N, C-alpha and C positions, 0 to 999 in steps of 0.2 A: 546534581545541579542545585542551584540556589533555592528551588521550590521545595526540595525535600526537607522533611523535619530534621531538626538537629539531632545527630546521633543515629538516625535511621537511614538506610540506603534507599535511594529513589528506585521505584519499580515502574517500568514502562511496559505496557502491553504492545508487543511488536506485531501481533497478528493482525489487528485492525485498528490503526491509530485513529483517535477521534478527530472529527472535523474541528477546524479552528473556530467555527461559529458556535460549537458546543461549549467552548471555554470562554472565560472572561477576555475582554479586549486586550491583546498583548501589549498595547501601548499605554494601558492605564497604570501599570506599575512594572517594576523590574521582575517581581515574582511571577506575574502573569506572563511576561515575555519568556522567562526561563521555563515555565510550564509548557508554553507553546512549542519551544524548541525541543523539549523532552518528548513531546507527542510525535514530532516528525523525525526523531532520531537523526539519521545521516542524510535525510532527503531535504537538503537545504533549498533547492529550487522550488519544490512544492510548497515549502513554508513561505518563501518570498511571493510566489504566485498567489497564494491564498491571502496573504497580508495586503497585497496591492490590488486584488481583484475589484474591491468596491470602488477604487479610484480610476479604473480603466474606462475610457470613453467608449461608447459603442462603435462598432465598425462603420466606417463612412463609405459611401458609394465612391466608385472610381472617379477621379477628377476633382474631388473636393479637397479643400485645404486640410492639413494634418490637424488632429485634435490638440487641444491645450494640454500640455504635459506638465503644467505647473503643479497640480495637486500631487501627481506621482512623485515629482521631484521633492516637494516638501515632505511627503510621507517617507521617502527614502532617507532624507536628511534626518528626520526625527528618529527613524528606525536605527540608523547608523549611530546616532548619539546614544541611544538607549543600549544598543549592543556594546558600545565602548564602555559605558558605565557598568553594565552587567559583567563584562570581562574584567574590569578593575576590581569589582566586588568579589568575583570568584577568585581572582589571584590573591586578594587580601585574605579571604577565608582560608585558602589553601596554605598560605604562608603562616597564618596563625595556627592551623592544625599541625603543620610540620614543627612549628616552634613548641607547641604543647607536647607533642610526641617526643621530641628530642629532650625536653626537660623532664618528662615523667619516666621515660624508658630506663635511664640509669638507676632509678629507685626501685625498679622491679626486682633486681637481684637482692637488694637488701630486704624487701618485703617478703620475698620467697624464703630467704634464709631465716627471717624472723618467724614465719609460719612453720617452717620445718622444725626449728628449735622448740617452738611452742607445742607442736604436735608430739615431739619426743617427750617433752616434759609432762604433757597431759597423759601420755601412755604410761609413763613411770608412776604418776600419781594414781591412775586407775588400778595398776597392779597392786600398789600398796593398799588401796581401799579394799580391793577384792580379798587380799590376804587377811586384812584385819577383820573383815566381815566373816570370812571363813573360820578364823580362829575363835571369834566370839560365838559362832553358831555351834562349834564342837563342844561336846560334854566336858565339863571341867575335870571329871575323873580320868578322862583319856589323856589330857595334857601331861607330858612328861617333863623331865628336867631339861632336856635339850630345847624344847619349845619355850620353856620359861626363860632359859638363858638367852635365846635369840630375841625374845620380846624385850628383855632388859637392855640388851645391846642397842636395839632400835630406839629405845627410849633415851638412852644416853646420847646417841647420835643426834636425835631430835633436839635435845637440850643444848648440845654443843653448837648446832646450827643456829638455834635461837640466841645463844650467847654472842656468837659472832655478829649476827645481824644487829643486835642491840648495841654492841660496841660501835659498829659502823654508824648507826643512827646517832649515837652519842657524839661521835666525832663530827658528823655533819651538822648536828645542832650546835656544837661548839663553834664550828666555822661560821655558821649563820649568826650566832650570837656575837662573833668578833666584828661583824659589819657595823655594829652599833658604835664601836670604838675606832673603826678604820679611819675616819676623817681626822680625828684628833691625833692618832698615831702618825699619820702621814705628815700632818702639819708640824708635829714635834720633830720628826726626823728631818724634814726639810729645813727647819730652823737650825738644827744641829749639823746640817750638811752631811748627814749620814745617807749619802745617795744610794749606796749599794743596798743597805737595809730597807730603805724606802722602796727600791725597785723590787726586792724580794717580797716585801709585804703586799705590794700591788699584784705581783705574779700569783701569790697565794689566793688573794681575793678574786682574781680572774678565774682561777680553777674552781673556787667554791660558788661561783655565780650560777652554775648549773642547778644548784639546789632550788633556785627560785623559778625555774623554767615553767613549772606547772601553774604558777601564779603570774599572770601576764602583767598586772599593774606593778606588783612587787619587783618582778624581773626588770622591767623598764626603769624603774626608779633606781635600782641598784646599778644597772648598767650605766645610767647617766652619771651617777655618783662616781663610778670607777673612771669613766672618761674624763670627768672634771678633775679628779685627783691626778690622773696621768698628765693632763695639761698643766696642772699646777707644778708637778714635779719637773716636767720638761721646761717650763718657763724659768723655774729657779735654777735648773741645771744648765740652761743655755749660756748664761753669762760665764759660769765656771768653765764650760766647755770651750767657749771662744778664747778665754784666757789661756787654757791649756794648749789649744791649737797654736796660739800666737807664740807661746813659749816652747813649742815643739816638744811638749812633754808626752812622749808616746805611752808611757805607763799609765798616766792619768787618763789620757784619751782612750786607751783600751778599756779601762774600768768604766768610763762613761759609756762606751759602746755597749758593754755588757748590760748596763742599766737600761739603755734604750731597747736592747733586744728583749729584756724581761718584759717591757711594755709593748712588745711587738711593733716597735717604732724604729727599726733599723734603717729604714729609708730616710726618716727625718734626720738621723745622725749623719748619714751620708750627705744630705743637703747642707747641714751646718758645716761639715768638714770641707766639702767641695767649694762652698761659697768663700770660705776663708783662705783656702790654699790656692785657688785659681786667681786670686786678686792680682798677683804680679803679671800673669798672662793678660788679663783684661786691661791692666794699666798700660802695658807695653803696646797693646793693639790700639787702644783709644788715644794715646798721646802721640801716635805716629804723625809726623809732618810729611804729607805726601803732595806731590805736584800734579798727579794725574788721577786722584781719587778723592772722595768726600766732596770738597769744594775747591777744585783746582785753582780757581781764580784768586782765592785768598791766600794761597800757599806759594809765595814766590820762591822761597828758599827750600822747598820740600824736595824729597827724593822720589824717584819712580817707585811705584808699588812693587814692580818686579825686583828692584834692588833691595827694598825694605823686607820683603817676605822671607828670604833665607835667614836674615838676622832674627826675625821674629820666631821662625821655626827653631832656630838654635836656642832661643830663650825657652821655648816650650819644651824642647828635648831635655834641656838642663833641669827644668822643673820636674819632668816625668822621671828622670833618673833619681832625683832626690826623693820624690814621692814613692818610688819603688820600695825603698827600705822602710819608710814611715808606714806605708799601708800594710806591708808584711808584718809589722810589729803591732798594729792596731786591730786588723781584721783577721778572721779565721784564715788559715793557710789555704784551704780549698777554694776560697773565693777571692784570693788576692788579685789574680789576673783580671777577673771580671770587674772588680772594684776599680782597678787602675784604668781599665778601658772605659768604665762609666765616668770616672773623673775626667779623662781626656775628652770624652764626648760632651760632658757638661761644660767644660771650658770652651770648646768650639761653639756650642750652641749659645753661650752667654756673650759672645763677642758682639760689641756694639761700636760702630755700625757693623752689620753682618757681612760675611764674606760675599754673599750674593750681591749686596748693594755696591760694594767696592769693585767687584768684577764688572758690574754693569756700568759703573762710572768710568772704569778704564776703557771699556769698549766704546763708550760715547765720546770720551776725551780724544782717543787716538783715531777714531773713525775708521777709514779704510786701512790704516796701518796698525790696527789693534791686534791682529792675529799673532804676530811675533811676540808681543808683550804678554798676551794670554798664554802662549806656549811656554814662555819662560816661567810664568807663575805656576802653570800646571806641572811642568817638569820638576820645579822646586818642591811642589806639594807631593809628587810621587816619591821623590827621593826621601823627603821627610817621612812619608807614610811607611816606606820600607824600613827606615831607622826605628820608627815606633813599633813596627811589627817585630823587629829584632828584640826590643825591650820586652814586649809581651811574651815572646818565646822564652827568653831567659827567665822571666819571672815565673812562667809556668813549668820550668824545668825541662823544656824540650831541647834536644841536641840537634842543632842544624849544622851538620858538617857537610861542606861542599868543597870538592877538590879544586874546582876551577870555575870562575864566573867571567862572563864577557863584560866589557866596558859598557857603562851606561851612556845613554844619550846626553849630550851636553845641551844646555838650554838653547833654544832656537833664537837667533837674532835676526837682524835685517837681512833680506836676501840680495840686496844690491851688491854687485861685484865690487863696488867702491868701498864697502864696509864689511870686509871679511874677518875683521877682528872678532866679531861675535857671530861665528859661523853656525848655521843651522845644520841639523842632521842631513846628510846627503845620501845618494844611492850607494856610495862606497863605504859608508860608515859601518863598522863591525856590528853595530846594534841594529842595522836595518832589518835583518831577518830575526824572527822571533826565536829566543833561546828555547832549547828543549829541556824537559825535566831530566834531572840527574839522579844517580843512585843515592840512597839514604838508608840510615839504620832503621830497624823495626820500630824502635821507640819514637821515631820521628813521625810515624804515620797515625798518631793519635790526634783527635780533634783539639783545636785550641780552646774549646769550651769544656774540655775534660769529659766529654761524652764519647763513648767508644762506638758511636754510630758510624756506618759506612760512609755517610756523606757529611760534609762540613757545611754548616750554615754560613753562607757568605752573601753579601758583605756583612761584616760586623757593624755594630752600632757606630763606633767611632769612624770606621771607614765610610759609612754613609754620610756622616756629618762632614767628613773631610773632603769627599769628592763630589757630593751632590751639587754644590754651588757651581761646578763647572759643567754639569750635564746639559743644561739648556744651551750653553755656548758650544759644546761639542756637537749637539744636534744642529746648530746653526753653522757648523764648519763649512759646508759647501758654499753658502752665500758669502761668508767671510773670506774664503779662499778666492772666490771669483772677484770680490771687491779688491782684495790685496793685489792680485795679479793685474787687475785693471789699473790700479794705482801705479804699480811698477812699470807697466807698459806705457803709461802716460808721462811718468816723471823720471824714470831711470836715465841717467845721462847717456850711456852708450846706446840706448834705444832711441834717443831723441836728438842725437847730434846732427851736425850739418852733413848733407849728402855730398859725396865726392863729385865735383864737377867734371873731372876727367874720366872717372870710371864709377858711375853710380852703382854698378853691380857689386863692387867691392864693399860698399856700405851695407848692402843686403846680407852678404856673407858674414860681415862682422856683427851685425845686429842679430843674425840667427844664432851665432855662437853665444851671445849674451842671453837670448831668449831661452835656449835649452838648458843653460846653466840655472836660470830662474825656475825652469820646469822641474829640474832635479831637486832644487830646494823645496819646491811645493810638495813633492813626494815625501821628503823628509818631514815636512810639517804635518802631513796627513798621518804618518805613522806616530809621530811624537804626540799629537794632540788627540787622536781618535784610535790609536793602536790599529789603524787600517780600516776601521769600520766606516770611515768617510770616503772609501775608495770610489764609490759611485759619483759622489759630488766632485771628487778630485778629477776623475776622467772628464766629467762635463766641463769643469773649470779649465782644464788643460786644453781640451779641444776648442773651447770658445776663445781662449787666449791666443792659440796659434792662428785661428781664423781671424781674430781681430788684428793680430800682428801683420798678417799678410794683407788684410784690408787697408791698414794704416800705411803700409809700404808700397801701395800701388803708385804712390807719387814717385817712386824710383823709376818706374817706366816713363813717366812724364819727364823726369829729369834726364833720362836717356834721350828722349825726343829733343829736349832743349839742347842737350850737349851735341846731338847730331846736327841741329840747325847751326850751332856755333862752329861746327867743323872739328869738334873734339874727336879723338880716335883717328886711326889711320889704317891704311891697308896698302900693301905694296903690290897688289895684283894689277896686272895690266891686261885687261880683256878688251881688245880693240873691237870696234863694231857694236858695242853695247851702249845704250843710252844712260849710262850711270856716271855721275861725277865723283871725284875723290871724296866729297862730303858724304855721298851715298854709301860708298864703301866703308867710310869711317863709322857711319851710323849702323851699317850692317854688323860691323865688329862689335859695337856697343850692344846691339841686340843679342849677338851670340854670347857675350859676357853675361847678360841678364839671364839667358837660358842656363848657362853654366852655374850661375848663382842659385837658380831654382833647383838644379840637380843637387847642388851642395846642400840646400835646405832639406830636400827629400832624404838624402843620405843621413843627415843629422837627425831628422825625425825618426827614421827607422832605427838608427842606433839608440836613440832615447827610448823608443818603444820596446826594444829588446831589454833594456835595463828596467823599464817599467814593468814588463812582463815578469821578470825575476822578482821585483819588489812585490807585485800582487800575489805571486805564488807563495812568497814568504808570509803572507797574511793568514794563510790557511790554518797553521797551528793555533794562532790566537783565536780564530773563529771557533775552533774545536774545544776551547777551554770551557769547563763546566765547574759549578761549585763542588761537584764530587771529587775534583782533583785534589782538594784539600792541601795538605802539606807537600804533595808532589809538585806543587807550583813552586818553581825555584828561580824565577826571574829576579834580577837584582835592580831593575830600573823601575819597578812598580810593584803593586800588591794585587792579590786576587780580587779584592773588592773593587778596585778601579776598573778592571775589565768586566766584572760581573755587572756593575752598574750600567756601563755603556751597552752591554748586551741587552739590557732591559729597555733601551731607548728605541726610537723609530729608525735609527741608523742600521740596526740589526734586522735587515729585511730579507725577504725571499730573493729579491733581485740581486742583493749583494752575494748571497751564497751561490746563486746560479752563475753569477759572473766569475767567482773564484773557482767553482767546481768545473766550469766550462772553458777555462783558459786553454788556449791552443797556441803553439808556437807559430802556426801558419796564419793566424788571424791578427789583424792590426787592432790594438786596444783603442786607437783614436781615429776611427773612420771619418769623423767630421773634419778632422785636421787634414786628412788626405783630400777630402772634397775641396776644402778651401785652397790647398796647394795646387790641385788640378785647375781650379778656376784662375788662380794667379798665373800659373804656367801658360794657360791658354791665352791670357791677356798678353803675356810676353811674346808668345808665338804670333799673335795677331799684330803686335808692334813690329816684329821682324818681317812679317809678310807685307805690312804696309810700306816698309822701306823698299822691298823688292818690287812691289807693284806700283810704286809712286810714278815712275815714268810712263808706264802703260796706262795708269788711271788718268794721268794728265792729258793723254791723247783722247781718251774717251770723254773727258769733261766737255770738250768742244764738239763732240760728235753730234749731239742733238741739234746744234745750230747750223749744220751744213745746209747750203742752199739747194742741194740736189733733192732734198725731200719735197720741196714745193715746186719743183720744175714742172711747168705745164706740158701737157701732152701736145705734140706737134699735130695740127689738123691735116688731114689728107686733102691733097689738091687734085683737081680734075686733070686727067691725062698723065699724072705722075706715075712713073714705074714703081711697082712694088718691090722694094729692095729687101731681101731676106735679112732678118735681125740675128745677130750673133750674141753670145753671152757677154755680158758687161764685165769689165774689169773691176775689181774691188777698189774702194776708195783708199787713199793714202793712209788714212787713220787705221783702217782694218789691216792694211799691209804691215804697218809698223807694229800694231798690237800682236798680230799673228807671229811676226818675226821675233818680237820680244818674248812671247810665250815659248817659242821653240828654242830661244837662247837661254831659257831658264836652266836647261840641262848643263850648259856651260858654266852658269853662275854657281850651281850647287855641286858640280862634280868635284871641285876642289875641297869642299867641306863635307862630302858624303860620309867620310869616315870619322867625322867629329862626333864625340859622344853627346855633345850638347844638342845636335840636331836629332839624334835618336832618342833623347830623353823625352818621356811623356808624349810620344808621337801620336798616341791615340786621342789626345785632346786637340789635335789640329782641326780646324774647321773642315767639315764635309768628309771626314774620314769614316769609312765603314769599319767598325770594330770587328765584325765577323770576318771580313776579308783579311783584316790585319792578323787576326788569330790564326787564319790558315797559313799565313806567311811564317808565323812563329811555330807551326807544328813541326815535330821532328822529321828529319829526312826529306823535307820539302823546301829547303833553303834556295834551291836553284829554279823554282817555279817562276814563270813570267810574272813580274810584279804587276798586280792589278788590285792594289789596296783600296781603290776607290770604286764604289758601285755606281748606281744611277745618278749620283750627284745630289740626291735628296736626303741622303742619310745624315743623321746628326750624331754627335758623340754618344757612345753607348752609356748604359747606366753606370753608376758609381762602382758597383761591385765588379763589373767587368773591367773597368779602368784600374781598379785596385789589383786585380789578379794579373792584368797585363803588365803592370809596372815592373813586377819582379822578373817577367819573362822577356821583356823587350831588350834589356841590355845584353844578355849573353847570346841571343839567337838571331836578332834581326841583322841582316846583311847590309853593307853600305849601299848596294844597288837598290834594296827595298826602301831604305831611308830616302835615297835620292828620288825614287819614283813616287813615294808617298808625298813628299814635300812638293814636288812639281805638280802632282795631281791636285793637291789641296790649293796651291796657288792659282792654278788654272781655273778651278771651280769657284774660288773666291772672286776672281775677276769676272767670270761668266755670270755669277750670281749678281754682281753689281751691274753688269751690262743689262741683263734682262729685267731686273727689278727696279733699277734707278735710271740708267742711261736711256734705254729705248722708250720707256713710257714718257720721257721728257720731250720727245719729238712732238712738235706742235701740230703738224699736218703731214699727210702723205698722199702724193698724187700717184698716178699709175707709173710714170717713169721713176718716181722716188721709190715706189714699192719694188720695182724691178731692180733698182740699185741696192735696196736693202736686202732683197733675196740673194743677190750676188755676193754681198758682203758677208751675210750670215753663212752662206754655203762655203765660202772660202775659209771663214773662221772655224766652221765645224770640221772641215777637213784638216785644218791645222791642229786642232786639239785632239782629234782622233789619232793623229800621229804620236801624241803623248799618252795614248790609251785612256783618254778621258771622254766622257759623254755627259751632256747636260740636256735634260729633256726639255726645259723651257726654251733653250736655244732652238731646238728642232721645231717646237710649236710656233715660235716667232717666224721661222723660215717658211713653214707650211702655210701660215696665215698670210704672209706677205706674197706668196706665189699666186694667190687667188686673183683671177682676172676681173671678175665682176662680183657684184653683191650676191647674185644667186649662188654662185659657187661657194662664196664665203659662208652663206647661211647653210648650205648643204653640209659643209665639212666642219662648221664651228661646233665646239663643245660647250660654248657659253661661259668659258672660264679664262682667266689670265690673259695670255698672249692674244687669243682670238678676240676677246673683248677690246683690248687695246688697239689692235689693228683695225677692227671695225670702227672704233672711234676716230682713229687717224684718217681713215678713208671716208669718213662722214657717212658710214652705212648704219650707224646707230645714233640715237638722239643724244 
């Protein structure tokens, strides 16, 4: 803890921790707070209770107001602040300790080795001293010839060692003495332009500088003098170096490089060389006249950046090929590839304005249409990067032999069908799936950086400089794709043409063809710009586009309504006895065409999803690419660095890998699009139903205004015989409505086998999906059709609808289709009757109630003949049967029909 002395461990007595009151106030200082925490070890609640105890108010009797908690709140705030400060101090002290340890530990090996060698030397010296003392103590007369010879040889060895050390000291002193003439010699050599000799002299001086290490003041002055002379030589040499570079004198440049290396200034030489040789690249970039970058408003005659960039890259590649030979002649062979890579990186980093700013200007200039332009620039950059990688490989002596490579993606252009001359990558493109690594020679498996490590460091410096400007735009791909698709949806001519007046459904089919062509282009853009890492954003954009497309085309249904009113469309059916005009039959045909168009959209959507599934599955190998692949990476449309960089972005998410790994051929990749299509289809079905129900609904519109509802009850007269009452006949309105419902079977039996009626039948109003699923069950096709339940069921959840869509076409019989449609129509009409028509009746007398009971009973029997029941209809009938208010109150459930009947009979306020 912070309270322990520096370098000593903190000792805490765990047996009986002292009370907080025995220690200084913890809030007086951070040290006191740390000591208090040490006393309580892990018992934090006890520590907090002790700290806050003085501020707790005494217990109050029951019923009184709560005590003032302000002091406790202020105490907690102060304690929290001090604990935060203590935590920061502890973290800082810990980081400093780790830093000191990491700095001192590497020196332990050297210190231990030094101690070991010193001990060995001391041991040897002790042995010599012991032998010498022993010989001196021995009697002189005992010493023989052998001992005298040994002693003489030891003496000679001592003298030889002394001579060697004296010669070494003489040389060091001579070197030290040469410092007095160093400055004059360098000045003279620089004046004579003897660059190599000056460099060698400074290199010798740098070696002899260690003589002065024991004298701090002397060492610092000599070191300053050496740096000053090196600067002087570099300044004098720079002019000659620039001239040699301009003359492309490789021999002289190589000698200058040797001089810089003697001064340990090889990096400065590279800076001089790079600055001079990259000038053509910087000039070509800066002098470009662009119409969509830098300041587009002032460049009327400029070219698009995507057109200029390949030309610029060609200039850069020409420069690199020229520099390949020059750098090999100037720099050491083992560093040639690295130097060329550094030169290329420096040229990219020196571009002004930067690539980032120009890409941002392009995105701003083109707005919603920026994505194709950015893809063109990115693909040109990847192709250029692949060419640069080939130059690097040749320079490093690597043999890249590949027997076959697939074609590269062409730059993406506008997705509009009207502009296919600049075609974007599509689902059928041979490069849509990721290429697989191919066989290569053993020599090819070495690192490009000449280290034989099992992993290759990627991306390289030049790859980062080349691709990083695109990274933020790649991360923004989902939003850009959504904007671009939205722009096409609003501006593409085939999607915004005039709706056919004769057959609006044909317009929907034509537009759907264009839509899914655009969707395929979007998949190509995703692979081209993000190598598939933008798949999540792509799916979201595609689903939203399909939904927006269907929402925008709901006007087609309205156009079909208008066409029906004009009498467009025709039908040759002659169904006598039905209240339908030729215009109604024509409108019915238009509605059927709209349903057929919805089915065609569904088929196109599922076909596109199958191709999308294949495309998503092809992304898997790219997601599995790692830097360890090294030279096993054999794609010809990009480099490993481009993929590695995007792997480090937020696009490479857990959700993406879950999506790709969890792909299934049974699942739809665009469930939101299916939801939107179901909603659109439901609208088309409601339109078709409105045509069929229009004559019946017109009868019901006048039903609330019948005078029978307000007919007064005939008063009983004295002496009048009691005539038994019989059941009333239904009104003409109910007779016609009931007859029309029963005739629905005749209307639909002609179309029962039509695929349009069977399509998406589960989205019909009031269809019970569970009952419909039973009809679709195997070996139960001949069951009595009862696809409709109690009448209160609503369309099932989206997942159920999705699963039914595939099963409906092959298994639902024409009889089931007919029954389901008729039931849905009957329930739609009954729903309108009980929820709109009957509540519109103003008043209801006893005779009117009796008539209403008769009508609803007749209608109920008629719809039961269609195997349809509607609970609200039965409630209205039961409520109308009540003879008096008492009976009504006994039987009423206080809801819906009962409340309405009570209001009409004036039994409720």
